[in-house]
DRENMI-489052 format. One record per residue: x negated, y negated, z of N, C-alpha, C, O, CB in turn; residue in one letter; residue number from 1. Coordinates in steps of 0.1 Angstrom, whole numbers. Last residue first. Glycine has a CB too. Layout:
N
X;Y;Z;X;Y;Z;X;Y;Z;X;Y;Z;X;Y;Z;A;NUM;
...
REM end
This chain:
224
162;-304;381;166;-314;384;162;-325;379;167;-336;383;165;-315;392;X;224;
181;-272;369;170;-281;370;170;-296;376;181;-301;374;166;-281;358;X;223;
205;-257;391;204;-263;381;185;-271;386;180;-274;396;220;-273;377;X;222;
212;-230;409;206;-242;415;202;-248;399;193;-240;394;191;-238;428;X;221;
243;-215;414;229;-213;411;225;-227;410;234;-236;409;226;-204;398;X;220;
255;-204;449;255;-208;436;240;-214;435;231;-216;443;267;-220;432;X;219;
245;-191;473;249;-204;473;248;-209;459;240;-218;457;241;-212;483;X;218;
229;-167;452;231;-171;466;234;-186;470;224;-193;470;220;-167;472;X;217;
216;-167;429;233;-165;428;235;-168;439;246;-175;440;240;-150;424;X;216;
193;-189;414;199;-180;425;213;-175;423;220;-180;414;199;-188;438;X;215;
167;-194;388;178;-197;393;185;-185;405;181;-174;405;186;-200;381;X;214;
137;-192;396;141;-193;383;158;-195;396;159;-197;408;135;-176;370;X;213;
114;-222;408;121;-210;411;127;-207;399;125;-214;390;129;-210;421;X;212;
89;-236;384;99;-234;391;103;-223;397;97;-213;393;106;-237;386;X;211;
73;-236;365;71;-241;375;75;-242;390;70;-246;401;71;-249;371;X;210;
64;-206;340;72;-222;346;67;-221;363;60;-212;369;96;-221;346;X;209;
44;-204;310;45;-203;327;56;-210;327;60;-218;318;33;-210;338;X;208;
47;-201;280;58;-202;288;56;-196;300;63;-187;304;68;-197;282;X;207;
22;-199;275;24;-211;268;39;-213;279;41;-224;284;26;-209;249;X;206;
-5;-188;294;5;-182;288;14;-195;283;9;-204;289;13;-171;300;X;205;
-35;-186;304;-34;-193;293;-16;-195;288;-14;-202;278;-45;-186;283;X;204;
-44;-182;338;-32;-179;326;-31;-185;318;-24;-195;322;-20;-179;328;X;203;
-56;-191;364;-63;-183;355;-52;-180;340;-59;-174;332;-67;-167;363;X;202;
-35;-200;379;-48;-207;374;-54;-201;367;-62;-208;361;-57;-211;382;X;201;
-19;-173;380;-14;-188;373;-23;-197;369;-21;-203;358;-8;-197;381;X;200;
-26;-154;396;-34;-155;386;-31;-167;380;-41;-172;375;-34;-145;377;X;199;
-4;-153;419;-19;-153;419;-29;-154;407;-41;-156;409;-23;-140;425;X;198;
24;-165;416;15;-158;409;-1;-161;412;-8;-170;408;18;-161;397;X;197;
45;-183;418;38;-170;429;31;-164;423;32;-152;427;46;-159;435;X;196;
51;-195;400;47;-203;414;45;-192;420;42;-194;432;57;-212;423;X;195;
60;-172;377;46;-183;379;43;-189;389;30;-189;391;46;-194;373;X;194;
74;-153;377;75;-163;386;62;-167;388;55;-166;398;82;-159;398;X;193;
92;-145;342;81;-147;351;80;-157;367;85;-168;367;72;-151;341;X;192;
123;-136;331;118;-148;340;104;-146;349;105;-144;361;129;-150;351;X;191;
111;-114;316;117;-127;309;120;-139;316;120;-150;311;129;-126;304;X;190;
94;-101;325;92;-102;307;105;-112;307;108;-117;297;94;-85;294;X;189;
71;-108;349;86;-104;348;88;-106;329;81;-114;322;97;-116;360;X;188;
51;-107;370;53;-118;357;58;-108;346;51;-102;338;38;-126;352;X;187;
58;-96;393;61;-107;394;60;-113;379;67;-123;376;53;-112;405;X;186;
67;-73;396;69;-77;406;69;-94;400;77;-102;403;60;-70;416;X;185;
58;-55;370;70;-57;378;77;-64;390;89;-63;394;72;-49;379;X;184;
32;-64;366;45;-71;358;57;-70;362;65;-78;359;47;-68;346;X;183;
21;-57;388;23;-74;388;33;-76;380;42;-84;381;10;-84;383;X;182;
19;-28;383;25;-37;391;32;-48;392;44;-50;396;21;-38;396;X;181;
0;-30;357;17;-26;357;22;-33;372;28;-44;371;20;-5;358;X;180;
-24;-42;368;-13;-47;361;2;-46;359;11;-54;359;-17;-46;353;X;179;
-27;-20;385;-21;-30;392;-15;-41;386;-6;-48;391;-28;-33;399;X;178;
-33;5;365;-18;7;373;-17;-9;383;-6;-10;388;-19;24;386;X;177;
-55;-12;353;-40;-8;341;-28;-7;355;-18;-14;357;-42;14;328;X;176;
-74;-13;374;-69;-24;366;-58;-22;360;-50;-32;361;-78;-28;358;X;175;
-79;11;382;-72;-1;390;-67;-14;385;-60;-23;390;-81;-4;398;X;174;
-91;22;358;-73;26;361;-71;18;371;-59;16;373;-67;42;366;X;173;
-112;8;351;-102;9;338;-86;14;345;-75;12;340;-110;22;325;X;172;
-134;4;364;-120;-7;370;-110;-2;359;-99;-8;358;-124;-28;369;X;171;
-157;17;352;-152;19;367;-136;16;375;-129;20;384;-162;11;373;X;170;
-160;0;333;-148;17;330;-146;18;344;-134;20;348;-158;36;323;X;169;
-149;-32;328;-156;-22;329;-153;-7;337;-144;-5;346;-166;-28;335;X;168;
-133;-48;302;-132;-42;316;-143;-31;317;-146;-24;307;-117;-35;320;X;167;
-136;-51;271;-142;-61;283;-142;-60;300;-147;-67;308;-135;-75;281;X;166;
-131;-34;259;-147;-39;256;-149;-48;267;-159;-52;271;-150;-46;242;X;165;
-108;-22;268;-122;-17;271;-135;-20;265;-146;-13;266;-122;-6;268;X;164;
-98;-43;258;-98;-42;269;-108;-32;275;-115;-35;285;-86;-41;271;X;163;
-94;-34;226;-97;-50;231;-102;-48;249;-112;-54;251;-80;-62;229;X;162;
-85;-9;231;-95;-9;221;-105;-27;229;-116;-29;234;-85;-10;201;X;161;
-55;-15;236;-66;-5;245;-79;-11;243;-85;-16;253;-67;11;239;X;160;
-45;-28;212;-51;-40;228;-59;-30;240;-65;-34;250;-32;-50;239;X;159;
-45;-6;198;-56;-18;199;-60;-30;204;-69;-38;203;-57;-22;192;X;158;
-31;7;210;-40;14;210;-53;1;206;-65;0;209;-37;27;201;X;157;
-8;-11;209;-9;-5;222;-24;1;221;-31;0;231;4;7;225;X;156;
-3;-39;190;-3;-25;189;-9;-22;199;-17;-31;202;-9;-19;178;X;155;
-8;-69;191;7;-64;192;5;-48;194;13;-43;202;19;-68;176;X;154;
-34;-92;203;-33;-73;195;-18;-70;201;-15;-68;213;-48;-57;204;X;153;
-53;-107;217;-42;-110;205;-34;-98;200;-26;-99;190;-50;-116;192;X;152;
-65;-105;248;-60;-97;231;-50;-105;227;-40;-109;234;-54;-78;230;X;151;
-64;-118;270;-71;-107;270;-68;-100;258;-69;-88;259;-70;-100;281;X;150;
-44;-137;282;-53;-144;267;-66;-132;266;-77;-137;262;-61;-165;270;X;149;
-23;-135;294;-38;-137;301;-48;-139;291;-60;-143;294;-42;-125;309;X;148;
-5;-123;272;-1;-136;285;-14;-142;291;-15;-155;293;7;-129;300;X;147;
-10;-104;267;-12;-111;258;-14;-127;266;-21;-136;264;0;-108;249;X;146;
-13;-88;294;-29;-85;286;-28;-101;273;-38;-108;271;-28;-64;273;X;145;
14;-86;300;5;-96;309;-15;-96;300;-24;-104;301;5;-88;330;X;144;
22;-68;278;29;-79;279;16;-89;288;10;-99;283;46;-74;286;X;143;
7;-43;282;7;-53;264;10;-68;273;2;-77;274;25;-48;246;X;142;
15;-38;305;-1;-43;304;-3;-47;290;-13;-53;286;-13;-31;308;X;141;
42;-33;303;35;-44;314;22;-48;308;18;-59;308;33;-38;331;X;140;
45;-9;286;49;-23;283;49;-36;293;56;-46;291;62;-21;278;X;139;
9;2;286;24;6;288;31;-9;284;25;-18;279;28;13;306;X;138;
-17;13;284;-14;0;279;2;5;278;6;11;268;-23;-6;265;X;137;
-43;25;304;-30;27;300;-25;15;299;-26;7;308;-23;36;307;X;136;
-77;38;291;-70;22;298;-55;24;292;-53;24;279;-79;4;291;X;135;
-97;62;288;-90;52;282;-84;41;289;-93;34;294;-81;58;275;X;134;
-105;76;307;-107;83;294;-105;75;285;-110;78;274;-100;93;291;X;133;
-112;87;340;-108;72;333;-115;75;314;-127;75;310;-120;55;344;X;132;
-94;109;363;-109;103;355;-104;93;347;-92;91;347;-118;115;344;X;131;
-82;116;384;-88;104;383;-100;106;376;-112;106;380;-90;99;396;X;130;
-59;140;377;-76;141;375;-84;128;379;-96;131;376;-79;144;360;X;129;
-36;122;379;-38;136;384;-53;144;385;-56;152;394;-30;144;373;X;128;
-37;97;372;-34;97;383;-34;117;390;-33;122;401;-18;88;382;X;127;
-54;97;350;-60;86;357;-51;94;375;-57;96;386;-55;66;349;X;126;
-44;116;333;-60;118;336;-60;107;346;-71;109;352;-73;116;321;X;125;
-15;108;334;-16;119;334;-35;123;342;-37;130;352;-11;122;319;X;124;
-24;83;316;-17;79;333;-18;89;335;-25;88;345;-2;72;336;X;123;
-34;86;292;-45;83;302;-45;78;317;-53;73;324;-52;74;296;X;122;
-10;100;282;-26;112;285;-33;101;292;-39;106;302;-39;118;268;X;121;
9;81;277;10;93;286;-2;100;296;-4;104;307;15;104;277;X;120;
-8;65;254;-5;60;271;-1;72;283;-6;73;294;10;50;271;X;119;
-11;87;236;-24;80;247;-22;77;259;-27;81;270;-28;67;243;X;118;
12;113;241;6;96;230;-7;96;240;-11;104;249;20;74;233;X;117;
34;144;236;18;129;241;11;126;235;5;130;225;6;131;249;X;116;
47;155;220;50;147;226;46;135;240;50;126;247;56;152;225;X;115;
27;181;224;44;175;217;47;169;227;49;173;238;58;186;211;X;114;
-5;180;228;9;189;230;17;182;228;12;171;229;12;194;243;X;113;
-28;164;222;-28;178;208;-10;185;216;-5;194;211;-49;196;210;X;112;
-33;153;239;-28;147;230;-27;150;220;-25;143;210;-32;139;229;X;111;
-50;165;256;-36;165;259;-28;155;247;-16;151;248;-34;159;275;X;110;
-75;168;243;-67;179;245;-49;175;249;-39;181;245;-75;186;257;X;109;
-85;142;242;-81;151;230;-73;162;232;-65;167;223;-92;156;222;X;108;
-87;136;273;-76;126;265;-72;138;253;-60;143;252;-84;109;258;X;107;
-84;167;299;-94;160;287;-83;150;277;-71;154;274;-103;176;274;X;106;
-77;184;314;-81;175;317;-89;167;312;-98;161;318;-82;176;323;X;105;
-48;202;310;-59;199;304;-62;184;308;-54;175;307;-58;202;288;X;104;
-26;222;331;-26;207;321;-43;205;318;-50;210;327;-18;189;333;X;103;
-24;258;327;-28;247;330;-26;236;323;-25;236;311;-38;248;332;X;102;
-13;281;310;-6;274;321;-8;262;328;0;255;334;-4;281;330;X;101;
-36;286;291;-32;295;306;-24;290;316;-24;294;328;-44;295;315;X;100;
-38;272;274;-42;268;284;-42;274;297;-46;271;308;-37;259;284;X;99;
-23;281;249;-31;281;248;-42;274;261;-53;270;257;-31;279;237;X;98;
8;289;260;-4;299;249;-17;297;247;-24;307;245;-1;298;235;X;97;
14;271;280;11;289;283;2;297;275;-6;306;277;25;298;281;X;96;
10;252;264;2;251;282;0;268;285;-9;275;289;17;243;298;X;95;
30;259;246;17;251;244;7;257;256;-2;266;256;20;233;245;X;94;
51;257;263;52;267;252;38;273;251;34;284;254;57;261;237;X;93;
53;230;271;52;240;285;48;255;270;39;262;274;75;243;300;X;92;
55;215;248;47;216;254;43;226;263;32;231;264;47;208;257;X;91;
88;225;244;75;229;234;63;228;241;58;239;242;72;219;222;X;90;
98;213;266;100;231;264;92;231;257;83;238;261;114;240;257;X;89;
90;187;263;91;197;271;92;209;278;90;213;289;92;196;272;X;88;
105;181;235;89;177;238;83;189;252;73;197;250;90;158;245;X;87;
137;181;241;128;193;233;109;193;234;102;203;235;132;190;215;X;86;
138;166;260;137;182;265;130;189;255;121;198;256;152;189;266;X;85;
129;143;244;122;149;255;122;157;258;111;161;262;122;148;263;X;84;
154;143;227;139;144;224;128;153;234;122;163;233;133;129;223;X;83;
175;138;244;174;150;237;161;154;233;157;165;234;181;149;226;X;82;
166;115;259;167;129;265;166;141;258;160;151;261;180;131;271;X;81;
166;89;252;158;96;245;159;111;254;148;117;253;143;89;245;X;80;
168;75;288;165;74;274;163;90;266;160;100;272;151;64;274;X;79;
182;100;314;171;93;311;173;91;291;178;99;284;155;103;318;X;78;
201;115;321;206;100;323;196;91;321;196;79;323;211;97;337;X;77;
197;143;312;205;135;306;205;119;307;209;112;298;214;140;310;X;76;
177;167;323;177;146;323;185;141;313;180;133;305;161;138;318;X;75;
196;183;321;193;181;335;184;169;335;184;161;344;185;195;342;X;74;
207;189;297;213;186;302;212;180;322;219;175;331;220;195;296;X;73;
177;196;285;186;183;284;195;179;290;195;167;291;191;181;275;X;72;
177;222;295;165;209;302;176;199;298;183;195;307;145;206;292;X;71;
201;231;285;200;237;298;187;220;302;189;210;309;192;260;298;X;70;
192;233;257;201;225;259;201;225;276;202;213;280;214;229;251;X;69;
170;248;250;162;233;254;181;228;259;181;218;266;151;222;234;X;68;
165;273;281;175;266;273;170;252;272;167;245;282;190;268;279;X;67;
132;284;293;146;278;295;152;271;289;147;259;288;148;272;302;X;66;
107;293;299;122;304;296;137;299;295;147;305;297;123;314;308;X;65;
96;270;300;96;275;289;104;285;286;109;288;274;85;278;288;X;64;
103;261;329;109;253;313;104;263;298;111;263;288;98;234;310;X;63;
88;281;339;102;275;341;104;267;329;108;272;319;105;266;355;X;62;
61;276;333;66;289;332;84;289;330;91;296;323;61;298;347;X;61;
54;247;340;57;252;323;66;267;323;75;270;315;38;256;313;X;60;
75;245;370;62;244;363;67;245;345;78;244;339;52;259;369;X;59;
98;242;384;84;236;389;74;241;379;63;240;384;80;240;403;X;58;
128;241;379;117;237;371;103;236;373;96;230;365;120;228;368;X;57;
141;232;401;146;240;395;135;244;384;137;256;382;158;236;390;X;56;
129;213;411;131;223;424;140;237;412;144;248;415;145;213;441;X;55;
127;193;394;110;204;395;115;218;405;108;228;406;92;192;408;X;54;
155;183;393;145;192;378;134;200;385;132;212;383;136;179;365;X;53;
152;175;417;160;183;415;156;191;404;153;203;404;172;179;415;X;52;
132;157;416;134;167;426;137;173;426;132;183;432;137;167;433;X;51;
140;137;390;130;149;390;130;157;403;128;168;399;115;144;388;X;50;
161;116;393;162;133;386;151;143;391;153;154;396;159;134;369;X;49;
152;98;402;159;98;408;166;117;406;171;126;413;167;85;404;X;48;
129;95;386;121;97;403;139;100;415;140;103;427;109;72;410;X;47;
137;79;368;127;90;369;133;99;382;141;108;383;108;83;371;X;46;
143;58;378;156;66;374;151;80;371;157;90;370;164;59;360;X;45;
120;42;384;134;47;396;142;59;392;146;67;399;147;34;397;X;44;
110;39;363;101;48;372;112;59;380;113;72;382;92;37;384;X;43;
129;37;332;124;32;348;123;41;356;130;51;357;133;23;357;X;42;
125;41;300;134;48;312;124;42;321;112;43;319;138;66;313;X;41;
106;42;280;117;36;276;130;40;286;142;42;282;119;40;262;X;40;
92;73;294;93;61;277;102;57;283;108;65;291;97;65;259;X;39;
97;93;315;92;76;323;98;68;306;106;58;307;67;72;328;X;38;
96;115;306;108;109;312;108;99;313;118;92;312;111;113;322;X;37;
63;114;307;71;117;295;85;113;295;89;107;284;71;131;293;X;36;
62;118;332;54;103;323;61;99;312;65;88;308;38;105;315;X;35;
68;141;343;72;126;351;72;116;339;82;108;337;59;121;363;X;34;
52;157;331;67;159;324;73;145;331;82;139;326;76;176;329;X;33;
31;147;343;31;152;330;43;150;324;46;143;314;28;164;329;X;32;
35;157;370;32;143;360;33;144;351;44;137;348;21;137;358;X;31;
35;187;363;44;176;371;47;157;368;56;150;366;38;177;384;X;30;
14;189;365;22;190;352;36;184;356;44;179;349;23;207;346;X;29;
-6;183;388;-5;175;375;10;178;367;17;169;365;-19;180;365;X;28;
23;181;412;14;190;404;12;179;390;19;171;384;25;207;399;X;27;
43;165;424;34;176;428;19;177;426;9;175;433;38;186;421;X;26;
53;130;420;50;144;413;41;156;422;30;152;427;41;139;399;X;25;
71;102;410;70;113;419;68;125;412;75;130;404;80;114;426;X;24;
59;72;398;62;83;396;59;93;407;48;94;413;57;85;385;X;23;
44;53;405;55;52;410;58;62;410;62;66;421;63;46;406;X;22;
5;50;400;20;51;397;31;51;407;28;47;418;21;63;391;X;21;
-13;29;426;-10;40;418;6;43;409;17;38;412;-11;51;428;X;20;
-37;13;438;-28;9;428;-26;22;424;-35;27;418;-31;-1;417;X;19;
-57;0;458;-57;15;455;-40;19;448;-33;27;453;-61;25;474;X;18;
-42;-35;464;-51;-19;462;-48;-9;464;-39;-6;470;-60;-17;468;X;17;
-32;-58;445;-28;-44;448;-38;-30;447;-40;-22;439;-18;-43;438;X;16;
-45;-79;452;-32;-82;457;-23;-64;454;-12;-60;459;-26;-97;446;X;15;
-73;-72;447;-69;-73;462;-56;-76;467;-53;-77;479;-77;-83;467;X;14;
-66;-61;420;-73;-54;430;-73;-57;445;-73;-48;453;-85;-56;426;X;13;
-61;-90;409;-53;-77;407;-58;-66;414;-50;-58;411;-53;-72;393;X;12;
-84;-102;414;-71;-107;421;-64;-96;423;-61;-92;434;-62;-117;413;X;11;
-106;-90;401;-108;-92;417;-93;-93;426;-90;-88;437;-117;-108;419;X;10;
-99;-96;375;-95;-84;381;-97;-81;395;-92;-71;401;-100;-74;374;X;9;
-98;-123;375;-88;-115;372;-91;-98;380;-85;-92;389;-87;-116;353;X;8;
-125;-125;377;-119;-130;387;-101;-121;384;-94;-116;393;-121;-150;384;X;7;
-136;-110;349;-141;-107;364;-129;-112;378;-126;-104;387;-156;-116;365;X;6;
-128;-132;333;-122;-113;334;-123;-113;343;-113;-116;351;-128;-98;328;X;5;
-137;-148;337;-129;-150;342;-121;-140;342;-110;-138;348;-126;-160;339;X;4;
-165;-141;331;-165;-147;342;-152;-143;345;-152;-136;355;-167;-161;341;X;3;
-160;-135;304;-164;-125;315;-158;-128;330;-151;-121;337;-180;-125;316;X;2;
-156;-159;296;-147;-149;296;-151;-140;303;-142;-135;311;-144;-145;285;X;1;
REM end
């Protein structure tokens, strides 16, 4: 198992060197807000609204001073914008009250903020502080970990515990960020591009595909 895991890590790092989040941000606070907005929403969608959002509300002071309805109006193109708007307003107030307006650099303190769960905290720690206090388990890491046989769990927190046991700590950030990019590019939810996957020989996934998906150009190709 360790040998196979080592090979998986090596391939991921080779395919996605220096893997980082695709969320655009300028400060740890903006990284935190962008990550909250990205839940159940694509990074591309978040990146479309954050430039104007952060121009209007660059930090916790501006979000704290704004009406919740104003914040919600600025983020209404993302899913669950009402709850996200409330959480961003409330966490801004907490940051000003308890943390001198600064985003804390520890997992325990981050998850104490409104709307911040482990996944969000791990992303912020990795991207804004370069810290690995856990492994990011988003929908892509969950899917690929199951397909690769790295876990049999379905709950993110339990998946994270399994990964922590087999992934060296110094690889936690590069592994999870690389796996996220691989999930978006190749190991997709509905039509995994297994024929193009560098991990195919190491993957026990029963639903592996051995041919290119149908294309719309020049008509769809059926199976031979």
